[in-house]
Structures are given as structure tokens and as C-alpha cells.
LOLODO-504241 format. One record per residue: residue number from 1; residue in three letters; x negated, y negated, z of N, C-alpha, C, CB in turn. Coordinates in Angstrom, 1 decimal, decimal comma. Glycine has a CB too. Layout:
(NUM "ALA" (X Y Z) (X Y Z) (X Y Z) (X Y Z))
...
//
This chain:
(1 "MET" (16,2 6,4 -28,2) (15,0 7,3 -27,8) (13,8 6,4 -27,7) (14,8 8,4 -28,8))
(2 "GLN" (13,6 5,5 -28,6) (12,4 4,6 -28,6) (12,4 3,7 -27,4) (12,4 3,8 -29,9))
(3 "GLN" (13,6 3,3 -26,9) (13,7 2,5 -25,7) (13,2 3,2 -24,5) (15,1 2,0 -25,5))
(4 "HIS" (13,6 4,5 -24,4) (13,2 5,3 -23,3) (11,6 5,5 -23,3) (13,9 6,7 -23,2))
(5 "GLU" (11,1 5,7 -24,5) (9,7 5,9 -24,6) (8,9 4,6 -24,2) (9,3 6,3 -26,1))
(6 "THR" (9,5 3,5 -24,5) (8,9 2,2 -24,1) (8,8 2,1 -22,6) (9,6 1,0 -24,8))
(7 "LEU" (10,0 2,4 -22,0) (10,0 2,4 -20,5) (9,0 3,3 -19,9) (11,4 2,7 -20,0))
(8 "ILE" (9,0 4,5 -20,4) (8,0 5,5 -19,8) (6,6 5,0 -20,0) (8,2 6,9 -20,5))
(9 "LEU" (6,3 4,5 -21,2) (4,9 4,0 -21,4) (4,6 2,9 -20,5) (4,8 3,5 -22,9))
(10 "ALA" (5,5 2,0 -20,2) (5,3 0,9 -19,3) (4,9 1,4 -17,9) (6,5 -0,1 -19,2))
(11 "PHE" (5,6 2,4 -17,4) (5,3 2,9 -16,1) (4,0 3,7 -16,1) (6,5 3,7 -15,6))
(12 "THR" (3,8 4,5 -17,1) (2,6 5,3 -17,1) (1,3 4,4 -17,3) (2,6 6,3 -18,3))
(13 "SER" (1,5 3,3 -18,0) (0,3 2,4 -18,1) (0,0 1,8 -16,7) (0,7 1,2 -19,0))
(14 "LEU" (1,0 1,5 -15,9) (0,7 1,0 -14,6) (0,1 2,0 -13,7) (2,0 0,5 -13,9))
(15 "ILE" (0,6 3,3 -13,8) (0,0 4,4 -13,0) (-1,4 4,7 -13,4) (0,9 5,6 -13,1))
(16 "GLY" (-1,6 4,6 -14,8) (-2,9 4,9 -15,3) (-4,0 3,9 -14,8) (-2,9 4,9 -16,8))
(17 "TRP" (-3,7 2,7 -14,8) (-4,6 1,7 -14,3) (-4,7 1,8 -12,8) (-4,1 0,3 -14,7))
(18 "GLY" (-3,7 2,2 -12,1) (-3,8 2,4 -10,6) (-4,7 3,5 -10,3) (-2,4 2,7 -10,0))
(19 "TYR" (-4,8 4,5 -11,2) (-5,7 5,6 -11,0) (-7,2 5,2 -11,0) (-5,5 6,7 -12,1))
(20 "MET" (-7,5 4,0 -11,5) (-8,8 3,5 -11,5) (-9,4 3,3 -10,1) (-8,9 2,2 -12,3))
(21 "PHE" (-8,5 3,1 -9,1) (-8,9 3,0 -7,7) (-9,7 4,3 -7,3) (-7,7 2,8 -6,8))
(22 "PHE" (-9,3 5,4 -7,9) (-10,0 6,7 -7,5) (-11,4 6,6 -7,9) (-9,3 7,9 -8,2))
(23 "PHE" (-11,7 6,0 -9,0) (-13,1 5,9 -9,5) (-13,9 4,8 -8,9) (-13,1 5,8 -11,0))
(24 "ILE" (-13,3 3,8 -8,4) (-14,1 2,7 -7,8) (-14,3 3,0 -6,3) (-13,5 1,4 -8,1))
(25 "MET" (-13,6 3,9 -5,7) (-13,7 4,2 -4,3) (-15,0 4,7 -3,9) (-12,6 5,2 -3,9))
(26 "PRO" (-15,7 5,5 -4,6) (-17,1 6,0 -4,2) (-18,1 4,9 -4,0) (-17,6 7,0 -5,1))
(27 "PHE" (-17,9 3,7 -4,6) (-18,9 2,7 -4,6) (-18,7 1,9 -3,2) (-18,7 1,7 -5,7))
(28 "ARG" (-19,9 1,7 -2,6) (-19,8 1,0 -1,3) (-19,3 -0,4 -1,4) (-21,2 1,0 -0,7))
(29 "PHE" (-19,5 -1,0 -2,6) (-19,1 -2,4 -2,7) (-17,5 -2,6 -2,7) (-19,7 -3,0 -4,0))
(30 "THR" (-16,8 -1,6 -3,3) (-15,4 -1,7 -3,4) (-14,6 -0,6 -2,6) (-15,0 -1,5 -4,9))
(31 "GLY" (-15,3 0,4 -2,2) (-14,6 1,5 -1,5) (-13,8 1,1 -0,2) (-15,6 2,5 -1,0))
(32 "PRO" (-14,4 0,3 0,7) (-13,6 -0,1 1,9) (-12,4 -1,0 1,5) (-14,5 -0,9 2,8))
(33 "PHE" (-12,5 -1,8 0,5) (-11,3 -2,6 0,1) (-10,2 -1,7 -0,4) (-11,7 -3,6 -0,9))
(34 "VAL" (-10,5 -0,7 -1,2) (-9,5 0,3 -1,7) (-8,8 1,0 -0,5) (-10,1 1,3 -2,6))
(35 "ILE" (-9,6 1,4 0,5) (-9,1 2,0 1,7) (-8,1 1,1 2,4) (-10,2 2,4 2,6))
(36 "MET" (-8,4 -0,2 2,5) (-7,5 -1,2 3,1) (-6,2 -1,3 2,4) (-8,2 -2,6 3,2))
(37 "ILE" (-6,3 -1,3 1,0) (-5,1 -1,4 0,2) (-4,2 -0,2 0,5) (-5,4 -1,5 -1,3))
(38 "TYR" (-4,8 1,0 0,4) (-4,0 2,2 0,7) (-3,3 2,2 2,0) (-4,9 3,4 0,5))
(39 "LYS" (-4,1 1,9 3,1) (-3,5 1,9 4,4) (-2,4 0,8 4,6) (-4,6 1,6 5,4))
(40 "MET" (-2,6 -0,4 4,0) (-1,6 -1,4 4,1) (-0,3 -1,0 3,3) (-2,1 -2,7 3,5))
(41 "LEU" (-0,5 -0,4 2,2) (0,7 0,0 1,4) (1,5 1,2 2,0) (0,3 0,4 0,0))
(42 "PHE" (0,8 2,2 2,5) (1,5 3,4 3,0) (1,7 3,4 4,5) (0,7 4,6 2,6))
(43 "ASN" (1,2 2,4 5,2) (1,5 2,3 6,6) (2,3 1,0 6,9) (0,2 2,2 7,4))
(44 "ASP" (1,7 -0,2 6,7) (2,4 -1,4 7,0) (3,6 -1,7 6,1) (1,4 -2,6 7,0))
(45 "VAL" (3,3 -1,7 4,8) (4,4 -2,1 3,9) (5,5 -1,1 3,9) (3,8 -2,2 2,4))
(46 "LEU" (5,2 0,2 4,1) (6,3 1,2 4,1) (7,2 1,0 5,3) (5,6 2,6 4,1))
(47 "ARG" (6,6 0,8 6,5) (7,4 0,5 7,7) (8,2 -0,7 7,6) (6,5 0,5 8,9))
(48 "PHE" (7,6 -1,8 7,0) (8,3 -3,0 6,8) (9,5 -2,8 5,9) (7,4 -4,1 6,2))
(49 "CYS" (9,3 -2,0 4,8) (10,4 -1,8 3,8) (11,6 -1,0 4,5) (9,9 -1,0 2,6))
(50 "ILE" (11,3 -0,1 5,4) (12,3 0,7 6,0) (13,2 -0,2 6,9) (11,7 1,8 6,9))
(51 "ILE" (12,5 -1,1 7,7) (13,3 -2,0 8,5) (14,0 -3,1 7,7) (12,3 -2,7 9,5))
(52 "TYR" (13,3 -3,5 6,6) (14,0 -4,6 5,8) (15,2 -4,1 5,1) (13,0 -5,1 4,8))
(53 "ILE" (15,2 -2,8 4,6) (16,3 -2,3 3,9) (17,6 -2,2 4,8) (16,0 -0,8 3,4))
(54 "ILE" (17,3 -1,9 6,1) (18,5 -1,9 7,1) (19,1 -3,3 7,2) (18,0 -1,4 8,4))
(55 "PHE" (18,2 -4,3 7,4) (18,7 -5,7 7,5) (19,3 -6,1 6,2) (17,6 -6,6 7,9))
(56 "LEU" (18,7 -5,7 5,1) (19,2 -6,2 3,8) (20,6 -5,6 3,5) (18,3 -5,7 2,7))
(57 "ALA" (20,8 -4,4 3,9) (22,2 -3,8 3,7) (23,2 -4,5 4,6) (22,1 -2,3 4,0))
(58 "GLY" (22,8 -4,7 5,8) (23,8 -5,4 6,7) (24,2 -6,8 6,3) (23,2 -5,4 8,1))
(59 "PHE" (23,2 -7,6 6,0) (23,4 -9,0 5,6) (24,1 -9,0 4,2) (22,1 -9,8 5,5))
(60 "SER" (23,7 -8,2 3,3) (24,4 -8,1 2,0) (25,9 -7,8 2,1) (23,7 -7,1 1,1))
(61 "GLN" (26,2 -6,9 2,9) (27,6 -6,6 3,1) (28,4 -7,7 3,7) (27,8 -5,3 3,9))
(62 "SER" (27,8 -8,4 4,7) (28,4 -9,5 5,3) (28,7 -10,7 4,4) (27,6 -10,0 6,5))
(63 "PHE" (27,6 -11,0 3,6) (27,8 -12,0 2,6) (28,8 -11,6 1,5) (26,5 -12,4 1,9))
(64 "PHE" (28,8 -10,3 1,1) (29,8 -9,9 0,1) (31,2 -10,0 0,6) (29,5 -8,4 -0,2))
(65 "ILE" (31,5 -9,8 1,9) (32,8 -9,9 2,5) (33,2 -11,4 2,5) (32,9 -9,3 3,9))
(66 "LEU" (32,2 -12,3 2,9) (32,6 -13,7 3,0) (32,7 -14,4 1,6) (31,5 -14,4 3,8))
(67 "PHE" (31,9 -14,0 0,7) (31,9 -14,8 -0,6) (32,4 -13,9 -1,8) (30,5 -15,2 -0,9))
(68 "ASN" (33,2 -13,0 -1,5) (33,7 -12,2 -2,6) (34,5 -13,0 -3,7) (34,6 -11,1 -2,1))
(69 "GLU" (35,0 -14,1 -3,3) (35,8 -14,9 -4,2) (35,0 -16,2 -4,6) (37,1 -15,3 -3,6))
(70 "ASN" (33,7 -16,2 -4,3) (32,9 -17,4 -4,6) (31,6 -17,1 -5,3) (32,6 -18,1 -3,3))
(71 "GLY" (31,7 -16,2 -6,3) (30,5 -16,1 -7,1) (29,8 -14,7 -7,0) (29,5 -17,1 -6,9))
(72 "PHE" (29,9 -14,0 -5,9) (29,3 -12,7 -5,8) (30,1 -11,7 -6,6) (29,1 -12,3 -4,3))
(73 "GLN" (29,5 -11,1 -7,6) (30,1 -10,1 -8,4) (29,7 -8,7 -7,9) (29,8 -10,3 -9,9))
(74 "GLY" (30,3 -8,3 -6,8) (30,0 -7,0 -6,3) (28,9 -7,0 -5,3) (29,7 -6,1 -7,5))
(75 "TYR" (28,8 -5,8 -4,7) (27,8 -5,6 -3,7) (26,3 -5,7 -4,2) (28,0 -4,2 -3,0))
(76 "ILE" (26,1 -5,2 -5,4) (24,7 -5,3 -6,0) (24,3 -6,7 -6,2) (24,7 -4,5 -7,3))
(77 "SER" (25,2 -7,6 -6,6) (24,9 -9,0 -6,7) (24,6 -9,6 -5,4) (26,0 -9,7 -7,4))
(78 "SER" (25,3 -9,2 -4,3) (25,0 -9,7 -3,0) (23,6 -9,2 -2,5) (26,1 -9,1 -2,0))
(79 "ILE" (23,2 -8,0 -2,8) (21,9 -7,6 -2,5) (20,8 -8,4 -3,2) (21,7 -6,1 -2,8))
(80 "LYS" (21,1 -8,7 -4,5) (20,2 -9,5 -5,3) (20,0 -10,9 -4,6) (20,6 -9,6 -6,7))
(81 "GLN" (21,1 -11,5 -4,2) (21,0 -12,8 -3,6) (20,2 -12,8 -2,3) (22,4 -13,4 -3,4))
(82 "CYS" (20,4 -11,7 -1,5) (19,7 -11,6 -0,3) (18,2 -11,4 -0,5) (20,3 -10,5 0,6))
(83 "PHE" (17,9 -10,6 -1,5) (16,5 -10,3 -1,8) (15,8 -11,6 -2,3) (16,3 -9,2 -2,9))
(84 "LEU" (16,5 -12,4 -3,1) (15,9 -13,7 -3,6) (15,7 -14,6 -2,4) (16,8 -14,3 -4,6))
(85 "GLY" (16,6 -14,5 -1,4) (16,5 -15,3 -0,2) (15,2 -14,9 0,6) (17,7 -15,1 0,7))
(86 "LEU" (14,8 -13,7 0,5) (13,5 -13,3 1,1) (12,3 -14,1 0,5) (13,3 -11,8 1,0))
(87 "LEU" (12,4 -14,4 -0,8) (11,4 -15,1 -1,5) (11,6 -16,6 -1,4) (11,4 -14,7 -2,9))
(88 "GLY" (12,6 -17,1 -0,7) (12,9 -18,5 -0,5) (13,7 -19,1 -1,6) (11,6 -19,2 -0,4))
(89 "ASP" (14,3 -18,3 -2,4) (15,1 -18,8 -3,5) (16,6 -18,7 -3,1) (14,9 -18,0 -4,8))
(90 "PHE" (17,0 -19,7 -2,3) (18,4 -19,7 -1,8) (19,2 -20,6 -2,7) (18,4 -20,3 -0,3))
(91 "ASP" (20,4 -20,0 -3,0) (21,4 -20,8 -3,8) (22,5 -21,3 -2,8) (22,1 -20,0 -5,0))
(92 "LEU" (22,3 -22,5 -2,3) (23,2 -22,9 -1,2) (24,6 -23,1 -1,6) (22,7 -24,3 -0,7))
(93 "ASP" (24,9 -23,2 -2,9) (26,3 -23,3 -3,3) (27,1 -22,1 -3,0) (26,3 -23,5 -4,9))
(94 "TYR" (26,4 -20,9 -2,9) (27,1 -19,7 -2,6) (27,5 -19,7 -1,1) (26,3 -18,5 -2,9))
(95 "TYR" (26,7 -20,3 -0,3) (26,9 -20,2 1,2) (27,7 -21,3 1,8) (25,5 -20,2 1,8))
(96 "VAL" (27,8 -22,5 1,1) (28,6 -23,6 1,8) (29,9 -23,9 1,0) (27,7 -24,8 1,8))
(97 "GLY" (30,1 -23,2 -0,1) (31,3 -23,5 -0,8) (32,4 -22,5 -0,7) (31,0 -23,6 -2,3))
(98 "GLY" (32,3 -21,6 0,3) (33,4 -20,6 0,4) (34,4 -21,0 1,4) (32,8 -19,3 0,9))
(99 "LYS" (35,2 -20,0 1,8) (36,3 -20,3 2,7) (35,8 -20,4 4,2) (37,4 -19,2 2,6))
(100 "TYR" (34,7 -19,8 4,4) (34,2 -19,8 5,8) (32,8 -20,5 5,8) (34,1 -18,4 6,4))
(101 "PRO" (32,7 -21,8 5,7) (31,3 -22,4 5,6) (30,5 -22,3 6,8) (31,5 -23,9 5,2))
(102 "LEU" (31,2 -22,5 8,0) (30,4 -22,4 9,3) (29,8 -21,0 9,5) (31,3 -22,8 10,4))
(103 "THR" (30,7 -20,0 9,2) (30,2 -18,6 9,4) (29,1 -18,3 8,4) (31,3 -17,6 9,3))
(104 "SER" (29,3 -18,7 7,2) (28,3 -18,4 6,2) (26,9 -19,1 6,5) (28,8 -18,9 4,8))
(105 "VAL" (27,0 -20,4 6,9) (25,7 -21,1 7,3) (25,1 -20,4 8,5) (26,0 -22,6 7,6))
(106 "ALA" (25,9 -20,0 9,4) (25,3 -19,3 10,6) (24,6 -18,0 10,2) (26,4 -19,0 11,6))
(107 "LEU" (25,3 -17,2 9,3) (24,6 -16,0 8,8) (23,4 -16,3 8,1) (25,6 -15,2 8,0))
(108 "LEU" (23,4 -17,4 7,3) (22,2 -17,8 6,5) (21,0 -18,1 7,4) (22,5 -18,9 5,5))
(109 "VAL" (21,3 -18,9 8,4) (20,3 -19,3 9,4) (19,7 -18,0 10,1) (20,8 -20,3 10,4))
(110 "LEU" (20,6 -17,1 10,5) (20,2 -15,9 11,1) (19,3 -15,1 10,2) (21,4 -15,1 11,6))
(111 "TYR" (19,7 -15,0 8,9) (18,9 -14,2 8,0) (17,6 -14,8 7,8) (19,7 -14,2 6,6))
(112 "VAL" (17,5 -16,2 7,7) (16,2 -16,8 7,5) (15,3 -16,6 8,7) (16,4 -18,3 7,3))
(113 "VAL" (15,9 -16,6 9,9) (15,1 -16,4 11,1) (14,6 -15,0 11,2) (15,9 -16,8 12,4))
(114 "VAL" (15,5 -14,0 11,0) (15,1 -12,6 11,2) (14,2 -12,1 10,1) (16,4 -11,8 11,3))
(115 "ILE" (14,6 -12,4 8,8) (13,9 -11,8 7,7) (12,6 -12,7 7,3) (14,8 -11,7 6,5))
(116 "THR" (12,9 -13,9 7,0) (11,8 -14,8 6,4) (10,8 -15,1 7,5) (12,4 -16,0 5,8))
(117 "ILE" (11,2 -15,4 8,7) (10,2 -15,8 9,7) (9,7 -14,6 10,5) (10,9 -16,8 10,7))
(118 "LEU" (10,6 -13,8 11,1) (10,2 -12,8 12,0) (9,5 -11,6 11,2) (11,4 -12,3 12,8))
(119 "LEU" (10,2 -11,0 10,3) (9,7 -9,8 9,7) (8,5 -10,1 8,8) (10,8 -9,1 8,8))
(120 "LEU" (8,5 -11,1 8,0) (7,4 -11,4 7,2) (6,1 -11,7 8,0) (7,7 -12,6 6,3))
(121 "ASN" (6,3 -12,5 9,1) (5,1 -12,7 9,9) (4,6 -11,5 10,7) (5,5 -13,8 10,9))
(122 "LEU" (5,6 -10,6 11,0) (5,2 -9,3 11,6) (4,4 -8,5 10,6) (6,5 -8,6 12,0))
(123 "LEU" (4,8 -8,5 9,3) (4,1 -7,8 8,3) (2,7 -8,3 8,1) (4,8 -7,8 6,9))
(124 "ILE" (2,5 -9,6 8,1) (1,2 -10,3 8,0) (0,3 -9,9 9,2) (1,3 -11,8 7,9))
(125 "ALA" (0,9 -9,8 10,4) (0,2 -9,5 11,6) (-0,3 -8,0 11,5) (1,0 -9,7 12,9))
(126 "MET" (0,6 -7,1 11,1) (0,2 -5,7 11,0) (-0,9 -5,5 9,9) (1,4 -4,9 10,6))
(127 "MET" (-0,8 -6,3 8,8) (-1,9 -6,2 7,8) (-3,2 -6,7 8,4) (-1,5 -7,0 6,6))
(128 "GLY" (-3,1 -7,7 9,2) (-4,3 -8,2 9,9) (-5,0 -7,2 10,8) (-4,0 -9,5 10,7))
(129 "ASP" (-4,1 -6,5 11,6) (-4,6 -5,4 12,5) (-5,2 -4,3 11,6) (-3,5 -4,9 13,3))
(130 "THR" (-4,6 -3,9 10,5) (-5,1 -2,9 9,7) (-6,5 -3,3 9,1) (-4,2 -2,6 8,5))
(131 "TYR" (-6,6 -4,5 8,7) (-7,9 -5,0 8,2) (-9,0 -5,0 9,2) (-7,7 -6,5 7,7))
(132 "ALA" (-8,6 -5,3 10,5) (-9,6 -5,3 11,6) (-10,0 -3,9 11,9) (-9,0 -6,0 12,8))
(133 "ASP" (-9,0 -2,9 11,9) (-9,4 -1,5 12,2) (-10,3 -0,9 11,1) (-8,1 -0,7 12,3))
(134 "VAL" (-9,9 -1,2 9,9) (-10,8 -0,6 8,8) (-12,1 -1,3 8,8) (-10,1 -0,8 7,4))
(135 "LYS" (-12,2 -2,5 9,1) (-13,5 -3,2 9,1) (-14,4 -2,7 10,1) (-13,3 -4,7 9,3))
(136 "LYS" (-13,9 -2,3 11,3) (-14,7 -1,7 12,4) (-15,4 -0,4 12,0) (-13,9 -1,5 13,6))
(137 "SER" (-14,7 0,4 11,1) (-15,2 1,7 10,8) (-15,3 1,8 9,3) (-14,3 2,8 11,3))
(138 "ALA" (-15,6 0,7 8,6) (-15,7 0,7 7,1) (-16,6 1,7 6,6) (-16,0 -0,7 6,6))
(139 "LYS" (-17,8 1,8 7,1) (-18,9 2,7 6,6) (-18,5 4,2 6,8) (-20,2 2,4 7,3))
(140 "LYS" (-17,9 4,5 7,9) (-17,5 5,9 8,2) (-16,4 6,3 7,3) (-17,2 6,1 9,6))
(141 "LEU" (-15,4 5,4 7,1) (-14,2 5,7 6,3) (-14,7 5,9 4,8) (-13,2 4,7 6,4))
(142 "TRP" (-15,6 5,0 4,4) (-16,1 5,1 3,0) (-16,8 6,4 2,8) (-17,0 3,9 2,7))
(143 "HIS" (-17,6 6,9 3,7) (-18,3 8,2 3,6) (-17,3 9,3 3,6) (-19,3 8,4 4,7))
(144 "LEU" (-16,2 9,2 4,4) (-15,2 10,2 4,4) (-14,5 10,3 3,1) (-14,2 10,0 5,5))
(145 "GLU" (-14,1 9,2 2,5) (-13,4 9,2 1,2) (-14,3 9,7 0,1) (-12,8 7,8 0,9))
(146 "ARG" (-15,6 9,3 0,2) (-16,5 9,8 -0,8) (-16,7 11,3 -0,8) (-17,9 9,1 -0,6))
(147 "ALA" (-16,7 11,8 0,4) (-16,8 13,3 0,5) (-15,5 14,0 0,0) (-17,0 13,7 2,0))
(148 "ARG" (-14,4 13,4 0,2) (-13,1 13,9 -0,3) (-13,1 13,9 -1,8) (-11,9 13,2 0,2))
(149 "ILE" (-13,6 12,9 -2,4) (-13,7 12,8 -3,9) (-14,6 13,9 -4,4) (-14,1 11,4 -4,4))
(150 "ALA" (-15,8 14,0 -3,7) (-16,7 15,1 -4,1) (-16,1 16,5 -4,1) (-18,0 15,0 -3,3))
(151 "LEU" (-15,3 16,7 -3,0) (-14,6 18,0 -2,9) (-13,6 18,2 -4,0) (-14,0 18,1 -1,5))
(152 "ASP" (-12,9 17,1 -4,4) (-11,9 17,2 -5,4) (-12,6 17,6 -6,8) (-11,1 15,9 -5,6))
(153 "LEU" (-13,7 16,9 -7,0) (-14,4 17,2 -8,3) (-15,0 18,6 -8,3) (-15,5 16,2 -8,5))
(154 "GLU" (-15,4 19,0 -7,1) (-16,0 20,4 -7,0) (-15,0 21,4 -7,2) (-16,7 20,5 -5,6))
(155 "ASN" (-13,8 21,2 -6,7) (-12,7 22,2 -6,9) (-12,3 22,3 -8,3) (-11,5 21,8 -6,0))
(156 "GLY" (-12,6 21,3 -9,2) (-12,3 21,4 -10,6) (-13,3 22,2 -11,4) (-12,2 20,1 -11,2))
(157 "ILE" (-14,4 22,7 -10,7) (-15,4 23,5 -11,4) (-15,1 25,0 -11,1) (-16,8 23,2 -10,9))
(158 "SER" (-15,3 25,8 -12,1) (-15,1 27,2 -12,0) (-16,0 27,8 -10,9) (-15,3 28,0 -13,3))
(159 "LYS" (-15,6 28,9 -10,3) (-16,3 29,5 -9,2) (-17,7 30,0 -9,6) (-15,6 30,7 -8,6))
(160 "SER" (-17,8 30,5 -10,8) (-19,1 31,0 -11,3) (-20,1 29,8 -11,4) (-19,0 31,7 -12,6))
(161 "LYS" (-19,7 28,7 -12,1) (-20,6 27,6 -12,2) (-20,9 26,9 -10,9) (-19,9 26,5 -13,2))
(162 "ARG" (-19,9 27,0 -10,0) (-20,1 26,4 -8,7) (-21,2 27,1 -7,9) (-18,8 26,3 -7,9))
(163 "ASP" (-21,1 28,5 -7,9) (-22,1 29,3 -7,2) (-23,4 29,1 -7,8) (-21,7 30,8 -7,3))
(164 "LEU" (-23,5 29,0 -9,2) (-24,8 28,8 -9,8) (-25,4 27,5 -9,4) (-24,6 28,8 -11,3))
(165 "ASN" (-24,6 26,4 -9,3) (-25,2 25,1 -8,8) (-25,6 25,2 -7,3) (-24,2 24,0 -9,1))
(166 "PHE" (-24,8 25,9 -6,5) (-25,2 26,0 -5,1) (-26,5 26,6 -4,9) (-24,1 26,8 -4,4))
(167 "ASN" (-26,8 27,6 -5,7) (-28,1 28,3 -5,5) (-29,3 27,4 -5,8) (-28,2 29,5 -6,4))
(168 "LYS" (-29,1 26,3 -6,5) (-30,2 25,4 -6,7) (-30,6 24,7 -5,5) (-29,9 24,4 -7,8))
(169 "TYR" (-29,7 24,5 -4,5) (-30,0 23,7 -3,4) (-30,2 24,5 -2,1) (-28,8 22,7 -3,2))
(170 "TRP" (-30,1 25,8 -2,2) (-30,4 26,6 -1,0) (-31,9 27,1 -1,0) (-29,5 27,9 -1,0))
(171 "VAL" (-32,5 27,0 0,1) (-33,9 27,5 0,2) (-34,0 28,5 1,4) (-34,9 26,3 0,5))
(172 "ASP" (-34,9 29,5 1,2) (-35,1 30,5 2,2) (-36,3 30,2 3,0) (-35,2 31,9 1,6))
(173 "ILE" (-36,2 30,0 4,3) (-37,3 29,8 5,2) (-37,3 30,8 6,3) (-37,2 28,3 5,8))
(174 "GLN" (-38,3 31,7 6,2) (-38,4 32,8 7,2) (-37,1 33,6 7,4) (-38,8 32,2 8,6))
(175 "GLY" (-36,5 33,9 6,2) (-35,4 34,8 6,2) (-34,1 34,0 6,5) (-35,5 35,8 7,2))
(176 "GLU" (-34,1 32,8 6,7) (-32,9 32,0 7,0) (-32,6 31,1 5,8) (-33,0 31,1 8,3))
(177 "ARG" (-31,3 30,9 5,4) (-31,0 30,0 4,3) (-30,6 28,6 4,8) (-29,8 30,6 3,5))
(178 "TYR" (-31,2 27,6 4,2) (-31,0 26,2 4,5) (-30,6 25,5 3,3) (-32,3 25,6 5,2))
(179 "LEU" (-29,8 24,5 3,5) (-29,3 23,6 2,4) (-30,3 22,5 2,2) (-27,9 23,1 2,7))
(180 "GLN" (-30,8 22,3 1,0) (-31,8 21,3 0,7) (-31,1 20,1 0,3) (-32,8 21,8 -0,3))
(181 "VAL" (-31,3 18,9 0,9) (-30,6 17,7 0,6) (-31,6 16,6 0,3) (-29,7 17,3 1,8))
(182 "GLU" (-31,4 15,9 -0,8) (-32,2 14,8 -1,2) (-31,5 13,5 -0,8) (-32,6 14,8 -2,7))
(183 "GLN" (-32,1 12,6 0,0) (-31,5 11,4 0,4) (-31,7 10,3 -0,7) (-32,0 10,9 1,7))
(184 "VAL" (-30,7 9,7 -1,2) (-30,8 8,7 -2,2) (-30,1 7,4 -1,7) (-30,1 9,1 -3,6))
(185 "ASN" (-30,7 6,3 -1,8) (-30,2 5,0 -1,3) (-30,2 4,0 -2,5) (-31,0 4,5 -0,1))
(186 "ASN" (-29,2 4,1 -3,3) (-29,1 3,2 -4,5) (-27,7 2,6 -4,6) (-29,4 4,0 -5,7))
(187 "ASP" (-27,0 2,5 -3,5) (-25,7 1,9 -3,5) (-25,8 0,4 -3,4) (-24,8 2,4 -2,3))
(188 "LEU" (-24,7 -0,3 -3,9) (-24,7 -1,7 -3,8) (-24,4 -2,1 -2,4) (-23,6 -2,3 -4,7))
(189 "ASN" (-24,8 -3,3 -2,0) (-24,5 -3,8 -0,6) (-23,0 -4,0 -0,5) (-25,3 -5,0 -0,3))
(190 "CYS" (-22,5 -3,6 0,7) (-21,1 -3,8 1,0) (-20,9 -5,1 1,7) (-20,5 -2,6 1,8))
(191 "PRO" (-19,9 -5,9 1,3) (-19,6 -7,1 2,0) (-19,0 -7,0 3,3) (-18,8 -8,0 1,1))
(192 "ILE" (-18,6 -5,8 3,7) (-18,0 -5,5 5,0) (-19,0 -4,8 5,8) (-16,6 -4,7 4,8))
(193 "ASP" (-19,4 -5,3 6,9) (-20,3 -4,7 7,8) (-19,6 -3,7 8,7) (-21,1 -5,7 8,6))
(194 "ASP" (-20,3 -2,6 9,0) (-19,8 -1,6 9,9) (-20,2 -2,1 11,3) (-20,4 -0,2 9,7))
(195 "GLU" (-19,1 -2,5 12,1) (-19,3 -3,1 13,4) (-19,3 -2,0 14,5) (-18,3 -4,1 13,6))
(196 "THR" (-19,2 -0,8 14,1) (-19,2 0,3 15,2) (-20,6 0,5 15,8) (-18,6 1,6 14,7))
(197 "ASN" (-20,6 1,0 17,0) (-21,9 1,2 17,6) (-22,4 2,6 17,2) (-21,7 1,1 19,2))
(198 "ASP" (-23,6 2,6 16,6) (-24,1 3,8 16,1) (-24,7 4,7 17,2) (-25,2 3,5 15,0))
(199 "ASP" (-24,8 4,2 18,4) (-25,4 4,9 19,5) (-24,3 5,8 20,1) (-25,9 4,0 20,5))
(200 "ASP" (-23,1 5,8 19,6) (-22,0 6,6 20,3) (-22,3 8,1 20,1) (-20,6 6,3 19,7))
//
């Protein structure tokens, strides 16, 4: 039981610290960077993982068939070896010491070209495009996320207290109700400039 509690605590600690991004997003100094991280994780990295899993399953099964008698202890071990190959940690003894050295080396070269060279560079290129897109509209995206956070906090307030606070900011002018807004400029400077044209 204690072992399960330790595992749960380890994951909840990671999630808890990850929740800190929610609190640093309203700041202009860190908000655009948090948006970049979210977009890269849930767009670029997610698409990369889907494609990579397909290639990983195919190459793992091929290596498992070729090296079943040369050190690979099951399909899971084959997947582990292929994943380590993505990081550049190749154990060449597995690939050249089997019954089919030419085929194994050919598959290894193909794996390196497709996974290590093609897919990883494609992932880097996609992240670069995401960075450029977010940088062009950093200020607008930051204001949008800040408004979403304000709405989330507002929804956590009871309706009676929310209506009471709203009445403080409404003013009546000639029978019409207007929202009174106070402009405050006390944010830190953002290292990412908004390159969009404000005249649009």
C-alpha cells in the first residue's frame, strides 16, 4: 500500500508543479512562453508521437523477428531497444550478431534515416513554425488567455457576490448603463514583441 502511495505522490507532485503554469500565464513576461509550451505539446509533439508510435511498432516487430534468438527478450524489450535508438543509444551487438546481419543493418540504417533524421528534424521544424506563429500574435494571445483565467476565477464566485461586485463598476448615464473600466499599466515588459500590424 505504501508503494502505491509513493507512486501516486510522485505523479501528483509533478502535476501540482505543472499547475503553476496557470498562475504565471497572466504575467506578460511569462505568458507568451507558456502559450508556446502548450501549443508545442498538444499540437506538434502530439502529432509527432502518433506518427512515431506507428513507426516504432513496425520496426520493433521487425527487429523482434530477426533477433528473437540474439538477446531480445520479447516484444517489449524490442520496443525498448528501438526507443533507445531514437536517443542515439544503439547497441550494435544486437544488430550485427544475429543470423541475418545484412538485413538487420539495412533495417537499422532505415530506422536511423526515418526516425532520427527525418522525424526529429520535422518535429524541430514544426516547433519553429509554432514559435513564429505565437510570436507574431503574442500580445493578443496573452490577452486572450488572461481573459480566460479571469472568467475561470469569476465562475468560482457565487452569483450573489458576483452581482454585488458587478454593481460597483456599472454607471448610469442618461438612463443608459455603462461599464466603468480603469486602465492600469503595471505589467512587466515582455521579451517577445507583438509583430502584428495594429492598423488591421
